[in-house]
C-alpha positions as CSV (number, residue, x, y, z in Angstrom):
1,X,161.3,79.3,81.0
2,X,160.1,82.2,78.9
3,X,159.0,79.7,76.2
4,X,157.0,77.7,78.8
5,X,155.3,80.8,80.1
6,X,154.3,81.9,76.6
7,X,152.9,78.4,75.9
8,X,150.9,78.6,79.2
9,X,149.6,82.0,78.3
10,X,148.5,80.9,74.9
11,X,146.8,77.9,76.3
12,X,145.0,80.1,78.9
13,X,143.8,82.5,76.2
14,X,142.5,79.5,74.1
15,X,140.6,78.2,77.1
16,X,139.1,81.6,77.7
17,X,138.1,82.0,74.0
18,X,136.3,78.6,74.1
19,X,134.4,79.4,77.4
20,X,130.6,79.3,77.0
21,X,128.7,82.5,77.1
22,X,126.6,83.0,80.2
23,X,122.9,83.5,79.4
24,X,119.9,83.9,81.7
25,X,116.3,83.2,80.8
26,X,113.4,84.4,83.0
27,X,110.3,82.3,82.9
28,X,106.8,83.7,83.2
29,X,105.8,81.2,85.8
30,X,107.0,78.3,88.0
31,X,108.9,75.3,86.6
32,X,106.3,73.3,84.6
33,X,105.7,71.8,81.2
34,X,104.7,75.2,79.9
35,X,108.4,75.8,79.6
36,X,109.5,72.3,78.6
37,X,111.4,73.3,75.5
38,X,113.9,75.3,77.5
39,X,114.5,72.6,80.0
40,X,114.8,70.0,77.3
41,X,117.4,72.2,75.5
42,X,119.3,72.4,78.7
43,X,119.0,68.7,79.6
44,X,119.9,67.5,76.1
45,X,122.9,69.7,75.7
46,X,121.4,71.8,72.9
47,X,122.6,75.0,74.7
48,X,126.0,73.5,75.3
49,X,126.3,72.8,71.5
50,X,125.8,76.5,71.0
51,X,128.4,77.4,73.5
52,X,125.9,78.8,75.9
53,X,125.9,78.4,79.7
54,X,122.1,79.0,80.2
55,X,120.5,79.6,83.6
56,X,116.7,79.2,83.7
57,X,115.1,81.3,86.4
58,X,111.6,80.2,87.4
59,X,108.9,82.7,87.9
60,X,106.2,82.9,90.5
61,X,103.3,85.0,91.9
62,X,105.6,87.8,93.0
63,X,107.8,87.9,89.9
64,X,107.0,90.2,87.0
65,X,109.0,89.2,83.9
66,X,108.9,92.7,82.5
67,X,110.4,94.1,85.7
68,X,113.1,91.4,85.8
69,X,114.1,92.3,82.2
70,X,114.0,96.0,82.9
71,X,116.3,95.5,85.9
72,X,118.9,93.6,83.9
73,X,118.1,90.3,85.7
74,X,117.8,88.3,82.5
75,X,118.9,88.4,78.9
76,X,115.5,87.1,77.7
77,X,112.2,86.7,79.3
78,X,109.1,84.6,78.4
79,X,106.1,87.0,78.4
80,X,102.6,87.3,76.9
81,X,102.4,89.9,74.2
82,X,99.7,92.1,75.8
83,X,101.9,92.7,78.8
84,X,104.9,93.3,76.6
85,X,103.2,95.8,74.4
86,X,101.6,97.6,77.3
87,X,105.1,97.8,78.9
88,X,106.5,99.1,75.6
89,X,104.0,101.8,75.4
90,X,104.9,102.9,78.9
91,X,108.5,103.2,78.0
92,X,110.1,99.8,78.4
93,X,111.4,98.9,74.9
94,X,110.6,95.2,74.8
95,X,111.0,93.4,71.5
96,X,109.7,90.0,70.5
97,X,112.5,88.0,69.0
98,X,110.8,84.6,68.7
99,X,107.3,83.1,69.1
100,X,107.4,79.4,70.1
101,X,103.7,79.4,70.9
102,X,101.4,79.6,67.9
103,X,98.0,79.3,69.7
104,X,96.5,80.6,72.9
105,X,95.7,78.4,75.8
106,X,93.7,81.0,77.8
107,X,90.0,80.5,78.6
108,X,87.3,81.2,81.2
109,X,86.0,78.1,82.9
110,X,82.4,78.5,84.3
111,X,80.0,76.5,86.3
112,X,76.7,75.8,84.6
113,X,74.9,75.7,87.9
114,X,75.8,79.4,88.3
115,X,73.7,80.2,85.3
116,X,76.4,80.5,82.7
117,X,75.9,78.9,79.3
118,X,76.9,81.7,76.8
119,X,78.7,85.0,77.0
120,X,75.3,86.7,77.2
121,X,75.1,85.3,80.7
122,X,78.2,87.1,82.0
123,X,76.4,90.3,83.2
124,X,75.6,90.2,86.9
125,X,78.2,87.5,87.5
126,X,81.6,87.5,89.3
127,X,84.5,86.4,87.1
128,X,87.9,85.5,88.4
129,X,90.7,87.3,86.4
130,X,94.4,87.1,86.7
131,X,96.3,90.3,86.9
132,X,100.0,91.2,86.7
133,X,99.5,91.8,83.0
134,X,97.3,88.8,82.4
135,X,94.2,90.9,82.7
136,X,94.7,92.7,79.4
137,X,93.1,90.1,77.0
138,X,90.1,89.8,79.4
139,X,89.5,93.5,79.6
140,X,89.7,93.8,75.8
141,X,87.2,90.9,75.4
142,X,84.7,92.5,77.8
143,X,85.0,95.8,76.0
144,X,84.3,94.1,72.7
145,X,81.3,92.4,74.2
146,X,80.1,95.8,75.5
147,X,80.1,94.5,79.1
148,X,81.3,96.9,81.9
149,X,83.8,95.5,84.4
150,X,82.5,97.8,87.1
151,X,79.9,95.4,88.5
152,X,76.2,95.8,88.7
153,X,73.4,94.0,86.9
154,X,74.6,94.9,83.5
155,X,78.3,94.4,84.1
156,X,80.6,91.9,85.6
157,X,82.3,92.0,88.9
158,X,86.0,91.3,88.5
159,X,87.5,89.2,91.2
160,X,91.3,89.5,91.3
161,X,92.1,85.8,91.1
162,X,95.0,84.3,92.8
163,X,97.0,81.7,90.9
164,X,94.6,78.9,91.8
165,X,91.0,77.9,91.1
166,X,89.6,78.3,94.6
167,X,86.9,80.9,93.7
168,X,85.0,78.5,91.4
169,X,85.3,75.7,93.9
170,X,84.2,77.8,96.9
171,X,81.3,79.6,95.1
172,X,83.0,83.0,95.1
173,X,82.9,83.3,91.3
174,X,80.8,81.8,88.5
175,X,83.9,81.7,86.2
176,X,87.6,81.7,86.7
177,X,90.6,82.2,84.4
178,X,92.2,78.9,83.4
179,X,94.7,77.6,80.8
180,X,93.9,74.6,78.7
181,X,97.1,72.9,80.0
182,X,96.9,73.7,83.7
183,X,94.2,75.2,85.8
184,X,91.3,73.6,83.9
185,X,92.6,70.3,85.0
186,X,92.9,71.5,88.6
187,X,89.1,72.2,88.5
188,X,88.6,68.7,87.2
189,X,90.9,67.1,89.7
190,X,89.0,69.0,92.5
191,X,85.8,67.0,91.6
192,X,83.9,69.0,89.0
193,X,83.1,67.1,85.8
194,X,83.4,68.5,82.3
195,X,79.7,68.1,82.0
196,X,79.2,70.6,84.9
197,X,81.4,73.2,83.2
198,X,81.3,75.4,80.1
199,X,84.6,76.8,78.8
200,X,85.1,79.9,76.7
201,X,88.4,79.8,74.8
202,X,89.8,83.1,73.9
203,X,91.0,81.6,70.6
204,X,87.4,80.6,69.7
205,X,86.0,84.0,70.6
206,X,88.3,85.9,68.3
207,X,90.2,87.7,71.2
208,X,93.2,85.4,71.5
209,X,96.5,87.2,72.0
210,X,100.0,85.8,71.6
211,X,101.4,84.0,74.7
212,X,104.8,82.9,75.8
213,X,107.0,84.8,73.3
214,X,110.6,85.5,73.9
215,X,111.4,89.2,74.6
216,X,114.6,91.3,75.0
217,X,115.3,94.9,75.5
218,X,115.8,96.8,72.2
219,X,119.4,97.8,72.9
220,X,120.6,94.2,72.7
221,X,119.7,94.1,69.1
222,X,122.2,96.8,68.2
223,X,125.1,94.9,69.8
224,X,126.5,92.2,67.4
225,X,127.8,90.1,70.3
226,X,124.4,90.0,72.0
227,X,122.7,89.3,68.7
228,X,125.0,86.3,68.2
229,X,124.1,84.9,71.6
230,X,120.4,85.5,71.0
231,X,120.6,83.6,67.6
232,X,122.3,80.7,69.3
233,X,119.8,80.7,72.2
234,X,116.7,80.7,69.9
235,X,118.2,78.0,67.7
236,X,118.8,75.7,70.6
237,X,115.5,76.5,72.3
238,X,113.5,75.7,69.2
239,X,115.4,72.4,68.9
240,X,114.3,71.8,72.5
241,X,110.7,72.7,71.7
242,X,110.4,70.4,68.7
243,X,112.0,67.5,70.7
244,X,109.5,68.1,73.5
245,X,106.6,68.0,71.0
246,X,107.8,64.7,69.6
247,X,108.7,63.2,73.0
248,X,106.1,64.6,75.4
249,X,106.4,62.1,78.2
250,X,110.2,62.4,78.3
251,X,109.9,66.2,78.2
252,X,107.6,66.1,81.2
253,X,110.1,63.9,83.1
254,X,112.8,66.4,82.3
255,X,110.7,69.2,83.7
256,X,110.1,67.2,86.9
257,X,113.8,66.7,87.3
258,X,114.2,70.4,87.2
259,X,111.5,71.2,89.7
260,X,113.4,72.2,92.8
261,X,110.2,72.6,94.8
262,X,109.0,69.0,94.3
263,X,105.5,70.5,93.9
264,X,104.7,69.1,90.5
265,X,103.3,65.6,89.8
266,X,104.1,63.2,87.0
267,X,100.4,62.9,86.0
268,X,99.8,66.6,85.8
269,X,103.0,67.4,83.9
270,X,102.5,64.7,81.3
271,X,98.9,65.9,80.8
272,X,100.2,69.5,80.6
273,X,102.9,68.6,78.1
274,X,100.3,67.0,75.8
275,X,98.2,70.2,75.8
276,X,101.3,72.5,75.4
277,X,102.4,70.5,72.3
278,X,99.1,71.6,70.7
279,X,99.9,75.2,71.3
280,X,103.5,75.1,70.0
281,X,102.6,72.9,67.0
282,X,102.8,74.9,63.7
283,X,105.4,77.3,64.9
284,X,109.1,77.1,63.9
285,X,109.8,80.0,66.3
286,X,109.3,82.9,63.9
287,X,106.5,85.3,64.7
288,X,103.6,85.2,62.3
289,X,102.9,88.8,61.4
290,X,99.2,88.0,61.0
291,X,99.1,86.7,64.6
292,X,100.8,89.9,65.7
293,X,98.3,92.1,63.9
294,X,95.4,90.1,65.4
295,X,96.8,90.6,68.8
296,X,97.3,94.3,68.3
297,X,93.8,94.7,66.9
298,X,92.4,93.0,69.9
299,X,94.3,95.2,72.4
300,X,93.4,98.4,70.6
301,X,89.7,97.4,70.6
302,X,89.3,98.4,74.3
303,X,86.8,101.2,73.8
304,X,87.5,104.0,76.3
305,X,90.1,101.9,78.1
306,X,92.2,100.1,75.5
307,X,95.2,98.0,76.6
308,X,97.4,100.1,74.2
309,X,96.4,103.4,72.6
310,X,98.2,103.2,69.3
311,X,99.8,100.6,67.0
312,X,103.3,99.8,68.3
313,X,106.4,100.3,66.1
314,X,109.4,98.1,66.3
315,X,107.8,95.7,68.8
316,X,109.0,92.6,67.0
317,X,111.8,91.4,64.7
318,X,112.6,88.5,62.5
319,X,116.3,89.2,62.5
320,X,117.0,86.6,65.2
321,X,114.8,83.8,63.9
322,X,116.0,84.4,60.3
323,X,119.6,83.9,61.4
324,X,118.7,81.0,63.8
325,X,116.4,79.0,61.7
326,X,117.6,79.4,58.1
C-alpha cells in the first residue's frame, strides 16, 4: 500500500511539473487581424509547444492596456510606444520586450472637398483625433508643424474622435484618424472614393512612432521564472506572426474564429491582414534601436508640450528576443 501511494505521489508530482504555465496577453483593441500573430500561435499550437496556456484578452474603447498591466491583469500587453513611454515617465515602469511591428499604419484621412490638399491646409480645420494615448503622435506632429491645437484660424480644432469614422462622413471634421489596415477602408466602404480623399501617413511625414509592441512591467525581468515564460511567449508569438504573413487568408479566418462578438466580416479581415503583413514585414521581433530613437525624438519634439520631457532610460530590452530568437 505504501509503495502504491508513493508511486501515485510521484506520478502526481510529474503531472504537476509538466503542467503548462498560465499566461495572459492584453490586446490594445478588439479581436481583429491587427493581432493575428497571437491568435495564429494559439490556434496552431505554438504556445502549447512552449508549455504555455495563453489567454488572449481583447481590448475595447473602455480598456486602457497600460492600466490593465498596472493592475496585474495581464503578463504582457500590446501597446503603442508613445503611450508606453508617457506612462513610464509618469511612474509606471513599462518595458518593451519585443517589437513585431516594424512600420506605422497611422494616418490622417481627409476630404478634398473640405479644402485639404497638403498639411499647409490644416489651420482652421477640425481634425478627428483618437485619445487614450493615441493622441501623442498627433500632438507631436502638430507641434513640429508649428500648428496650435487650440483652434482658431491659425490652429486646428481637435475633435475627440470615437473609434469610428463618422465625423468625416457627417461633415463634422475635415480629417479623421485612420489606420492603413482598418478605418481607411471603413471610409471607402461608406461610399467615399480614394480620389475624393487625401491621406497623410505619419510614416511619410517623419513623425511615425512605433506601434503594437509587447510590454511588461520591469520587475518581471528580474525574476528568472518570469523571464523564461516571456522568452517562450515571444518565440511562439513571432512564429505565429511569420505564419500569418505567409498565410494571410488563413490567418484572417483564424481571427474570425476567435471573434466572440461576430462583428467582424471575412472581407474586412482578409483585407486588414494583407495590410498588417506590410507592417510586420522586416521585423523578427527584436526592437530596432534606430526606430526607438526616432520615436523618442518625435515625442520629445513637442515644443512647450512634449509627450515626454526627457529621454527614457531602461524603456526597452533585447534580453527576451535575444534568448527567444537566437
